SERO-4910 file (N, C-alpha, C, O; in steps of 0.05 Angstrom, whole numbers):
BEGIN
 pado doro    nc1    nc2    nc3   cac1   cac2   cac3    cc1    cc2    cc3    oc1    oc2    oc3
  Met    A    197  -1000    560    169   -992    564    167   -967    581    150   -950    576
  Ser    A    184   -965    601    183   -941    618    190   -916    602    179   -894    606
  Val    A    209   -920    583    216   -897    567    193   -889    549    188   -865    546
  Ile    A    180   -909    537    157   -903    518    135   -890    534    121   -872    523
  Ala    A    130   -899    558    108   -888    573    113   -859    582     94   -844    586
  Glu    A    138   -852    585    144   -825    595    143   -804    572    143   -780    578
  Arg    A    144   -813    547    146   -794    525    122   -775    524    126   -751    520
  Pro    A     97   -784    527     75   -765    526     77   -744    548     73   -720    543
  Glu    A     85   -753    573     87   -733    594    109   -713    588    106   -689    593
  Ala    A    132   -723    576    153   -704    569    144   -684    548    151   -661    548
  Ala    A    128   -695    529    117   -677    508     99   -656    520     99   -633    512
  Val    A     83   -665    540     65   -646    553     80   -624    567     74   -601    565
  Arg    A    102   -633    582    118   -613    597    132   -595    578    135   -571    584
  Ala    A    142   -605    555    159   -589    537    142   -571    519    148   -547    516
  Gly    A    120   -582    508    105   -566    488     78   -559    497     64   -545    482
  Gly    A     69   -567    520     42   -558    528     20   -575    516     -2   -566    514
  Gly    A     26   -600    507      6   -616    494    -13   -628    515     -8   -627    539
  Ala    A    -35   -639    505    -55   -651    523    -44   -677    533    -31   -692    519
  Pro    A    -50   -683    559    -39   -708    570    -50   -732    555    -74   -734    548
  Gly    A    -32   -751    549    -40   -776    536    -40   -774    506    -43   -795    493
  Thr    A    -37   -751    494    -37   -748    465    -10   -750    453     -6   -761    431
  Gly    A     11   -739    467     38   -740    456     42   -719    435     63   -719    422
  Val    A     23   -700    431     25   -680    410     31   -653    423     16   -644    441
  Ala    A     52   -640    415     60   -614    426     43   -592    414     40   -591    390
  Gln    A     31   -576    430     14   -554    421     31   -529    418     50   -525    434
  Pro    A     26   -512    398     41   -487    395     37   -468    419     15   -464    428
  Arg    A     59   -458    427     59   -440    451     50   -412    443     62   -400    425
  Arg    A     29   -402    455     19   -376    449     37   -354    462     47   -357    484
  Arg    A     39   -332    446     55   -310    456     38   -294    476     15   -286    470
  Gly    A     49   -290    499     35   -277    520     33   -247    515     44   -236    496
  Arg    A     20   -233    534     17   -204    532     44   -190    532     48   -169    520
  Gly    A     63   -202    546     90   -190    546    102   -188    519    116   -169    512
  Gly    A     98   -209    501    108   -209    474     96   -187    458    110   -173    443
  Tyr    A     70   -183    460     57   -162    445     66   -134    454     69   -116    438
  Asp    A     70   -131    480     80   -106    490    108   -100    480    114    -77    473
  Ala    A    124   -120    478    151   -116    467    150   -107    438    165    -90    429
  Ala    A    132   -120    422    130   -113    394    119    -84    391    129    -70    374
  Arg    A    100    -77    408     90    -50    407    111    -29    414    113     -8    403
  Arg    A    128    -36    434    149    -18    441    169    -15    418    179      8    413
  Gln    A    176    -36    405    194    -35    382    182    -18    359    196     -1    348
  Ala    A    156    -22    354    143     -5    333    143     24    341    148     41    324
  Leu    A    137     30    366    137     57    376    164     70    374    167     93    366
  Ala    A    185     54    380    212     65    378    219     71    349    231     92    343
  Gly    A    210     54    330    215     60    302    201     85    293    212    101    279
  Tyr    A    175     89    301    161    113    294    174    138    306    175    159    293
  Leu    A    184    136    330    198    159    342    223    166    327    231    189    325
  Phe    A    237    146    317    262    151    302    256    166    276    271    184    268
  Val    A    235    158    262    229    171    236    212    196    239    209    211    220
  Ala    A    201    201    263    184    224    267    197    251    261    185    267    247
  Pro    A    222    256    270    234    282    263    237    286    233    232    308    223
  Ala    A    246    266    219    249    268    190    223    273    177    221    289    158
  Met    A    202    259    186    175    263    174    164    290    180    151    303    162
  Val    A    169    300    204    159    327    210    173    348    193    160    366    182
  Ile    A    200    345    190    215    364    173    205    362    145    202    383    131
  Phe    A    201    338    135    191    334    107    164    347    103    159    360     82
  Phe    A    147    344    123    120    356    121    121    386    122    108    400    105
  Val    A    136    397    141    136    426    145    150    441    122    141    462    114
  Phe    A    172    430    113    189    444     93    185    434     64    196    446     46
  Thr    A    169    413     60    165    404     33    135    402     26    125    416      9
  Leu    A    121    384     40     93    380     33     76    404     37     59    412     20
  Leu    A     79    417     60     63    440     67     67    464     47     48    475     38
  Pro    A     93    471     41     97    492     21     86    485     -6     75    503    -20
  Val    A     88    460    -14     77    452    -40     47    455    -40     35    465    -60
  Ala    A     34    447    -19      5    450    -17     -4    479    -18    -23    486    -31
  Ile    A     11    496     -3      5    525     -3      9    537    -31     -7    553    -40
  Ala    A     31    529    -44     37    539    -71     15    531    -90      7    546   -108
  Leu    A      5    506    -88    -16    496   -105    -41    513   -101    -55    520   -120
  Tyr    A    -48    520    -76    -71    537    -71    -67    565    -83    -85    576    -95
  Leu    A    -43    576    -79    -37    603    -90    -39    604   -120    -45    625   -131
  Ser    A    -33    581   -133    -34    582   -163    -62    586   -174    -66    592   -197
  Phe    A    -82    584   -157   -110    589   -165   -120    616   -155   -144    621   -154
  Thr    A   -101    633   -146   -109    659   -136    -93    681   -150    -75    675   -166
  Asn    A    -99    706   -145    -84    728   -156    -67    741   -134    -63    765   -133
  Tyr    A    -56    725   -117    -40    734    -94    -17    751   -102     -1    743   -120
  Asp    A    -15    775    -90      8    793    -97     23    802    -73     36    823    -73
  Val    A     22    787    -51     37    791    -26     25    812     -8     23    807     16
  Phe    A     15    834    -19      7    857     -2    -23    861     -1    -35    865     20
  Thr    A    -37    860    -24    -65    869    -24    -85    848    -32   -107    847    -20
  Lys    A    -79    831    -51    -99    813    -63    -93    784    -57    -70    776    -56
  Met    A   -115    769    -54   -112    740    -52   -140    728    -58   -151    714    -42
  Asp    A   -150    734    -82   -176    725    -91   -174    700   -107   -155    696   -123
  Trp    A   -194    682   -104   -195    657   -119   -204    663   -148   -225    675   -152
  Ile    A   -187    656   -167   -193    661   -195   -193    635   -212   -195    637   -236
  Gly    A   -192    612   -199   -195    587   -213   -170    581   -231   -147    584   -222
  Phe    A   -176    573   -256   -155    565   -274   -145    588   -292   -132    583   -312
  Asp    A   -151    613   -285   -143    635   -302   -112    636   -305   -103    642   -327
  Asn    A    -97    632   -284    -68    633   -286    -58    611   -305    -40    617   -321
  Tyr    A    -69    587   -303    -60    566   -320    -68    571   -349    -53    565   -368
  Gln    A    -92    582   -353   -101    589   -380    -83    610   -393    -75    607   -416
  Phe    A    -76    630   -378    -58    651   -388    -30    640   -394    -18    647   -414
  Thr    A    -20    622   -376      6    610   -380      8    594   -405     26    597   -421
  Leu    A    -12    576   -409    -10    557   -431    -20    568   -457    -11    558   -478
  Leu    A    -38    588   -457    -50    597   -482    -43    625   -491    -44    631   -515
  Glu    A    -37    642   -472    -34    671   -480     -7    683   -476      0    702   -490
  Asp    A      9    672   -457     34    685   -450     56    677   -471     66    655   -470
  Glu    A     62    695   -488     83    690   -509    111    688   -496    128    673   -505
  Leu    A    115    704   -475    141    703   -462    146    676   -449    169    666   -448
  Phe    A    125    664   -438    127    637   -427    135    617   -449    151    599   -444
  Arg    A    122    619   -472    129    601   -494    158    605   -504    172    586   -510
  Thr    A    167    630   -504    195    635   -511    214    623   -491    234    611   -499
  Ala    A    207    625   -466    224    613   -445    223    583   -447    244    570   -442
  Leu    A    200    571   -454    199    542   -457    216    533   -480    230    513   -477
  Val    A    215    547   -502    232    540   -525    262    542   -518    277    524   -525
  Asn    A    269    563   -504    297    567   -496    306    545   -477    328    535   -479
  Thr    A    288    537   -459    295    516   -440    298    489   -454    317    474   -448
  Val    A    281    484   -474    284    459   -489    310    459   -505    324    438   -506
  Val    A    316    481   -518    341    483   -533    365    479   -514    384    464   -521
  Tyr    A    365    492   -491    386    488   -472    389    459   -464    411    448   -462
  Thr    A    366    446   -458    367    418   -449    377    399   -471    393    382   -466
  Val    A    367    403   -496    374    386   -518    404    386   -524    415    366   -532
  Trp    A    416    410   -520    445    412   -525    462    405   -501    482    391   -504
  Ser    A    455    415   -478    473    412   -455    474    384   -444    495    374   -437
  Val    A    451    370   -444    451    343   -432    468    323   -448    485    310   -437
  Pro    A    463    320   -475    480    301   -490    510    309   -489    527    291   -487
  Leu    A    516    335   -492    544    343   -492    558    337   -466    580    326   -466
  Ser    A    545    343   -444    557    338   -418    561    308   -413    580    300   -401
  Met    A    542    292   -422    544    263   -419    566    252   -436    582    235   -427
  Ala    A    568    261   -461    589    250   -479    617    258   -470    635    241   -469
  Ile    A    620    283   -462    647    292   -453    654    279   -426    677    272   -422
  Gly    A    634    276   -409    639    263   -383    647    234   -387    664    224   -373
  Leu    A    634    220   -406    641    192   -411    670    191   -423    685    173   -415
  Gly    A    676    209   -441    703    209   -452    724    214   -430    745    201   -430
  Ala    A    719    233   -412    738    238   -391    740    214   -372    762    208   -363
  Ala    A    718    200   -367    719    177   -350    735    155   -363    751    141   -349
  Leu    A    732    151   -389    748    130   -403    778    137   -401    794    119   -398
  Leu    A    785    162   -404    813    170   -402    824    166   -374    847    156   -371
  Leu    A    809    173   -354    818    171   -327    814    144   -314    821    140   -291
  Asn    A    804    125   -329    802     98   -320    827     82   -327    828     57   -322
  Gln    A    846     95   -338    871     82   -345    891     84   -322    887     99   -303
  Lys    A    912     69   -324    934     70   -304    954     91   -312    972     86   -328
  Leu    A    950    115   -301    967    138   -309    980    149   -284    969    147   -261
  Arg    A   1003    162   -287   1016    176   -265   1001    202   -259    992    216   -277
  Gly    A    997    207   -234    983    231   -226    953    230   -231    940    250   -235
  Leu    A    942    206   -230    914    202   -237    896    217   -217    875    228   -225
  Gly    A    903    216   -192    886    230   -172    885    260   -177    864    272   -172
  Leu    A    908    271   -186    909    300   -191    890    307   -215    876    327   -214
  Tyr    A    891    290   -236    874    295   -259    844    294   -251    829    311   -260
  Arg    A    837    274   -235    809    271   -227    801    295   -210    778    305   -213
  Thr    A    819    305   -193    812    328   -177    808    353   -194    789    368   -189
  Ile    A    825    357   -214    822    380   -231    796    380   -246    782    400   -248
  Tyr    A    788    356   -256    762    354   -270    739    359   -251    718    369   -260
  Tyr    A    742    352   -226    719    353   -207    717    380   -193    696    385   -181
  Val    A    737    396   -194    736    422   -180    713    439   -188    700    451   -171
  Pro    A    706    442   -214    683    459   -221    657    449   -209    639    466   -204
  Val    A    654    423   -203    629    413   -192    624    424   -164    602    431   -158
  Val    A    645    426   -148    642    436   -121    645    466   -118    644    477    -96
  Thr    A    648    479   -141    650    509   -141    622    520   -145    606    509   -161
  Ser    A    616    541   -131    590    554   -134    585    563   -163    602    573   -176
  Met    A    560    558   -172    553    566   -200    555    596   -204    561    605   -225
  Val    A    549    611   -183    551    640   -185    580    648   -189    586    665   -205
  Ala    A    598    636   -174    627    642   -177    636    634   -205    651    649   -218
  Val    A    628    610   -214    635    601   -241    625    621   -262    639    628   -281
  Ala    A    599    629   -259    588    648   -279    602    675   -279    606    686   -300
  Met    A    611    684   -256    625    709   -254    652    707   -268    661    726   -282
  Ile    A    666    684   -265    692    680   -278    688    680   -308    703    693   -323
  Trp    A    668    665   -318    664    663   -347    653    689   -358    658    695   -381
  Leu    A    640    705   -342    631    731   -351    655    748   -358    654    764   -377
  Gln    A    676    746   -342    701    761   -349    715    749   -373    726    764   -389
  Leu    A    715    723   -375    727    710   -398    714    717   -424    727    720   -445
  Phe    A    687    721   -424    672    727   -448    671    757   -454    659    765   -474
  Asp    A    683    774   -437    683    803   -442    693    809   -470    715    800   -477
  Pro    A    678    824   -486    687    828   -514    711    846   -517    724    846   -538
  Leu    A    718    862   -497    741    880   -499    766    869   -484    788    870   -495
  Tyr    A    762    858   -460    785    851   -443    785    821   -437    803    812   -423
  Gly    A    766    806   -446    765    777   -439    787    761   -452    797    768   -474
  Val    A    796    740   -439    817    723   -449    809    710   -476    825    708   -494
  Ile    A    784    702   -478    775    689   -502    776    708   -526    785    702   -547
  Ser    A    766    733   -521    765    753   -543    794    761   -551    799    765   -574
  Asn    A    812    763   -531    840    770   -538    853    748   -553    869    753   -571
  Ala    A    847    723   -546    859    700   -561    849    700   -589    864    694   -608
  Leu    A    823    705   -594    813    705   -621    823    729   -636    828    728   -661
  Glu    A    827    751   -623    838    775   -636    866    770   -646    874    782   -666
  Ala    A    881    753   -631    908    747   -640    909    733   -667    929    734   -681
  Ile    A    888    719   -674    887    705   -699    869    719   -720    861    708   -740
  Gly    A    862    744   -713    847    761   -733    817    761   -730    804    772   -747
  Ile    A    807    750   -709    777    750   -705    771    770   -683    779    767   -660
  Lys    A    756    791   -691    751    813   -672    721    818   -669    705    810   -686
  Gly    A    714    831   -648    687    842   -644    666    822   -638    642    826   -645
  Ile    A    672    799   -626    652    779   -619    641    786   -591    655    785   -571
  Asp    A    615    792   -590    602    798   -565    587    772   -557    564    769   -565
  Trp    A    600    755   -541    589    729   -536    562    730   -522    544    715   -529
  Leu    A    559    747   -503    535    748   -487    516    770   -496    493    772   -486
  Gly    A    524    787   -515    507    808   -525    494    802   -551    476    816   -560
  Asp    A    503    781   -565    492    772   -590    470    751   -585    476    731   -573
  Pro    A    445    756   -594    424    736   -590    430    708   -601    420    688   -592
  Asn    A    448    707   -622    454    681   -634    477    667   -619    480    643   -622
  Leu    A    492    681   -602    514    669   -588    510    667   -558    524    652   -544
  Ala    A    490    681   -548    486    681   -519    479    653   -508    490    644   -488
  Met    A    459    640   -520    451    613   -511    474    593   -514    478    577   -495
  Pro    A    488    592   -537    511    573   -538    532    579   -517    545    560   -507
  Ser    A    536    604   -510    555    611   -489    546    600   -461    562    589   -446
  Ile    A    520    603   -456    509    593   -431    511    562   -430    518    551   -409
  Ile    A    506    549   -452    508    520   -454    537    511   -449    541    492   -434
  Ala    A    556    526   -461    584    518   -457    593    520   -428    607    502   -418
  Val    A    584    541   -414    591    544   -386    578    522   -369    591    510   -352
  Ser    A    553    516   -375    539    495   -359    552    467   -364    555    452   -345
  Val    A    559    462   -389    572    436   -395    598    434   -380    604    413   -368
  Trp    A    614    455   -381    640    455   -367    636    450   -337    653    437   -324
  Lys    A    614    461   -326    610    458   -297    603    430   -289    611    422   -267
  Val    A    588    415   -305    578    388   -296    594    365   -308    588    342   -302
  Ile    A    614    370   -324    630    348   -335    642    331   -313    641    306   -315
  Gly    A    652    343   -292    665    328   -271    646    310   -257    654    287   -249
  Trp    A    621    318   -253    601    301   -240    595    277   -257    595    254   -247
  Asn    A    590    281   -283    584    259   -301    608    240   -303    605    216   -304
  Met    A    632    252   -303    656    236   -304    658    217   -279    665    194   -282
  Leu    A    652    228   -256    654    212   -231    634    189   -232    642    167   -224
  Ile    A    610    194   -240    590    173   -241    597    152   -262    595    128   -257
  Tyr    A    606    161   -285    614    142   -306    639    126   -297    641    102   -303
  Leu    A    656    139   -282    680    125   -273    673    103   -254    685     81   -255
  Ala    A    654    108   -236    644     87   -218    632     64   -234    636     40   -227
  Gly    A    617     70   -255    605     49   -272    626     33   -287    624      9   -289
  Leu    A    647     47   -297    668     33   -311    683     14   -293    691     -8   -301
  Gln    A    688     22   -268    703      5   -250    686    -18   -240    697    -37   -227
  Gly    A    660    -18   -245    643    -41   -238    641    -61   -260    628    -82   -256
  Ile    A    653    -56   -283    652    -76   -305    674    -96   -301    698    -89   -298
  Pro    A    668   -122   -300    689   -142   -295    710   -142   -318    704   -139   -341
  Asp    A    735   -146   -310    757   -146   -329    756   -170   -347    766   -170   -369
  Tyr    A    745   -193   -336    746   -217   -352    729   -215   -378    734   -229   -397
  Leu    A    709   -197   -378    693   -193   -402    710   -180   -424    708   -188   -447
  Lys    A    726   -161   -417    744   -148   -436    766   -167   -445    773   -167   -469
  Glu    A    776   -183   -427    796   -202   -434    785   -223   -453    799   -231   -472
  Ala    A    760   -232   -448    748   -251   -466    744   -239   -494    748   -253   -514
  Ala    A    736   -214   -495    733   -201   -521    759   -198   -536    760   -201   -560
  Ala    A    781   -192   -521    807   -190   -533    816   -217   -544    828   -218   -566
  Ile    A    810   -238   -530    817   -265   -539    802   -271   -565    813   -285   -583
  Asp    A    777   -262   -567    761   -267   -591    768   -249   -614    757   -252   -636
  Gly    A    787   -231   -610    797   -215   -632    785   -187   -633    789   -174   -653
  Ala    A    769   -179   -613    757   -153   -614    777   -131   -608    793   -134   -590
  Asn    A    776   -109   -623    793    -86   -617    780    -68   -596    758    -75   -586
  Arg    A    793    -46   -589    783    -29   -567    756    -17   -575    738    -14   -558
  Trp    A    753     -9   -600    728      4   -608    705    -16   -607    683    -10   -597
  Gln    A    710    -41   -616    689    -61   -614    682    -68   -586    659    -73   -579
  Thr    A    703    -70   -569    698    -75   -540    682    -54   -527    664    -59   -511
  Phe    A    687    -29   -535    671     -7   -523    642     -8   -532    624     -5   -515
  Trp    A    637    -13   -557    609    -14   -567    594    -38   -558    570    -37   -553
  Lys    A    607    -61   -556    593    -86   -551    593    -94   -522    575   -109   -513
  Ile    A    612    -84   -506    613    -92   -478    610    -68   -459    592    -67   -443
  Thr    A    628    -48   -462    628    -26   -443    602     -9   -444    590     -5   -423
  Leu    A    595      0   -467    571     17   -469    545      3   -461    530     15   -446
  Pro    A    540    -22   -469    516    -35   -459    515    -39   -428    494    -36   -416
  Leu    A    538    -45   -417    539    -49   -388    537    -23   -372    532    -23   -348
  Leu    A    541     -1   -386    538     26   -374    510     37   -377    505     60   -369
  Gln    A    491     21   -387    464     31   -391    451     41   -365    439     62   -365
  Pro    A    452     26   -343    441     37   -318    453     64   -310    439     82   -301
  Thr    A    479     66   -312    493     91   -305    485    113   -324    479    136   -315
  Thr    A    483    107   -350    475    127   -369    446    137   -364    440    160   -366
  Phe    A    429    118   -357    401    125   -352    399    143   -327    384    163   -328
  Phe    A    414    137   -306    414    154   -282    424    182   -289    411    202   -280
  Ile    A    446    184   -303    457    211   -310    438    226   -328    435    250   -325
  Phe    A    425    212   -346    407    225   -365    383    237   -350    376    260   -355
  Val    A    371    222   -333    347    231   -319    354    255   -301    340    275   -301
  Thr    A    374    252   -285    382    273   -266    391    298   -281    385    321   -273
  Ser    A    405    295   -303    414    318   -319    390    332   -333    389    356   -335
  Leu    A    371    316   -341    347    326   -354    331    344   -334    323    366   -341
  Ile    A    327    334   -310    313    349   -290    328    375   -283    316    396   -281
  Gly    A    354    373   -280    370    397   -274    370    417   -296    369    441   -291
  Ala    A    370    408   -321    371    426   -344    345    442   -346    345    465   -353
  Phe    A    322    429   -341    297    443   -342    294    464   -320    278    482   -322
  Gln    A    311    462   -299    309    481   -277    333    501   -277    338    513   -256
  Val    A    346    504   -300    369    522   -301    360    551   -295    340    560   -305
  Phe    A    375    564   -278    369    592   -271    393    608   -264    397    630   -275
  Asp    A    410    598   -246    432    615   -235    451    625   -256    458    649   -256
  Val    A    459    608   -275    478    617   -295    465    638   -314    479    656   -323
  Val    A    440    635   -319    425    654   -336    422    681   -321    427    702   -333
  Tyr    A    415    679   -296    411    703   -280    436    720   -278    436    744   -280
  Val    A    459    707   -273    484    721   -269    496    731   -295    506    754   -296
  Met    A    496    715   -316    511    722   -340    495    739   -360    507    757   -372
  Thr    A    469    735   -363    454    749   -384    429    762   -373    419    781   -386
  Gly    A    418    753   -350    393    764   -341    370    758   -359    350    772   -359
  Gly    A    373    737   -375    352    729   -394    355    741   -421    340    733   -440
  Gly    A    372    761   -425    376    774   -450    397    760   -467    407    739   -460
  Pro    A    404    772   -489    392    797   -501    366    790   -516    364    769   -529
  Ala    A    347    807   -513    321    804   -527    308    777   -519    296    764   -536
  Asn    A    310    770   -494    298    745   -483    309    720   -497    296    699   -498
  Ala    A    334    722   -508    345    699   -522    354    677   -503    357    654   -511
  Thr    A    358    683   -477    367    663   -458    348    660   -434    355    646   -415
  Thr    A    326    673   -435    307    670   -412    296    642   -411    291    630   -432
  Thr    A    293    631   -388    284    604   -384    259    603   -367    250    624   -357
  Leu    A    248    580   -363    223    577   -347    227    587   -319    211    602   -308
  Val    A    248    577   -306    253    585   -278    259    615   -276    252    628   -257
  His    A    272    626   -296    278    654   -297    252    670   -299    249    691   -286
  Gln    A    233    661   -314    207    674   -316    191    672   -290    177    690   -282
  Ile    A    194    648   -277    181    645   -251    192    665   -231    177    677   -216
  Tyr    A    218    668   -231    231    688   -213    222    716   -219    215    731   -201
  Asn    A    220    724   -245    211    750   -252    183    755   -243    176    777   -232
  Ala    A    165    736   -247    137    739   -239    134    741   -209    118    757   -199
  Ala    A    150    725   -194    146    724   -165    160    748   -151    147    760   -134
  Phe    A    184    754   -158    200    773   -142    204    800   -155    213    819   -142
  Lys    A    197    803   -181    197    829   -194    169    841   -197    164    864   -191
  Ala    A    151    824   -208    124    833   -212    107    828   -187     84    838   -186
  Leu    A    116    812   -168    102    804   -144     75    791   -151     56    792   -135
  Asp    A     74    777   -173     50    762   -181     55    733   -172     61    716   -189
  Met    A     52    728   -146     58    702   -135     40    680   -145     48    658   -149
  Gly    A     14    687   -150     -5    667   -160      3    657   -187      3    633   -193
  Tyr    A     11    676   -205     19    668   -232     45    652   -231     49    633   -246
  Ala    A     64    661   -214     89    647   -211     85    619   -201     98    600   -211
  Ala    A     67    615   -182     60    588   -173     49    571   -195     55    547   -197
  Ala    A     31    583   -211     20    568   -234     41    559   -253     41    536   -263
  Met    A     60    577   -260     82    569   -278     99    547   -265    109    530   -280
  Ser    A    103    548   -239    119    528   -226    106    500   -229    120    481   -234
  Phe    A     80    499   -226     67    473   -229     65    464   -258     65    440   -263
  Val    A     64    482   -276     66    475   -305     94    463   -310     96    443   -324
  Leu    A    115    476   -299    142    465   -302    144    438   -289    156    419   -300
  Phe    A    132    434   -266    132    408   -252    119    387   -270    129    365   -272
  Gly    A     96    394   -283     83    375   -301    100    368   -324    101    344   -333
  Ile    A    114    387   -336    132    382   -359    154    363   -351    160    344   -365
  Ile    A    167    369   -328    189    351   -319    179    323   -313    192    304   -320
  Leu    A    155    321   -301    144    295   -294    138    279   -319    145    256   -321
  Val    A    126    292   -339    119    278   -364    145    269   -379    146    246   -388
  Val    A    164    287   -381    189    280   -395    204    257   -380    215    239   -393
  Ser    A    205    258   -354    218    238   -338    204    211   -341    217    190   -345
  Leu    A    178    211   -339    163    186   -343    166    174   -371    169    150   -374
  Phe    A    166    192   -391    170    183   -418    198    171   -422    201    150   -435
  Ser    A    218    183   -410    245    173   -412    247    145   -398    260    127   -409
  Met    A    235    143   -375    236    117   -361    221     96   -376    230     73   -377
  Arg    A    198    102   -388    183     83   -404    198     75   -429    198     51   -437
  Ala    A    211     94   -442    225     89   -467    249     70   -463    257     56   -481
  Thr    A    261     72   -439    286     56   -433    280     32   -415    299     19   -406
  Arg    A    255     27   -408    248      6   -389    258    -21   -398    269    -37   -383
  Gly    A    255    -27   -424    263    -53   -434    292    -55   -441    302    -77   -447
  Glu    A    306    -32   -439    335    -33   -447    354    -32   -424    376    -43   -425
  Val    A    345    -20   -402    363    -17   -379    361    -41   -361    339    -48   -353
  Ser    A    383    -53   -354    384    -76   -336    402    -69   -313    424    -59   -317
  Tyr    A    393    -74   -288    408    -68   -264    422    -93   -253    431    -93   -230
  Gln    A    423   -114   -269    436   -138   -259    466   -135   -260    481   -153   -253
***
């Protein structure tokens, strides 16, 4: 009885319940608890504040200024008048050079992205084997990725030289002479595509290699037990399980291809006869040669819209096919 009688008092002392009820009341957090939570939140905000300030000053603010300039005739020195949508109207409806650059950019993207992905996947499949000197081979494939595109373009510019280039001399040895790779409008864009594909193969190979090493071996072993050959295993197991990796490479390559500039600027300057000029190259010409910053800003946002639409369409088209499990 003494034990039973003491239980309500114990409950009151332990949980703050009302005397005689035996029910523990929830303990309220005092002001000190709220102060501690506020200090933790303040510490978190202070940690992210430098990154947010840098993001605002160097990303959001320039984008906002560029958007405003796209509605003006800003030329750096004399003019900055509001002209509304005139820049966008001229870009989309009247500028034939912009349309030529858009077509060239699409052609470059359509060829360079699938080729770089296919060759990168093939290299990853080869280097996913147990071979001697595997690390050396992977390094060799990856060296172009970490090399400056300007340096790569200068090297290939010498290789494509119609008189003294290694490629021209090799073709001349088998009776093919006089090929001006970068001076012929029909060959200039394929040459640019070849250089770009060679540059990014190592990156695609590395990403694909990571995806291949994430595929469980027991799935391939089970397929071999069921009688599947290597080709069937690749199509039925390896390729479907690489869909998330393929989607990532495709979207990032697509965005990069639409922004191609450096290789064009160094190797051809957009020529011959505007056969290799691209959207970013035209933006550069408008901004830094013609000093028409307002029109260059308008073209930049048109390019942003194109990339956004293409990326969203790609994500929507593959939403039901890509699984990240």
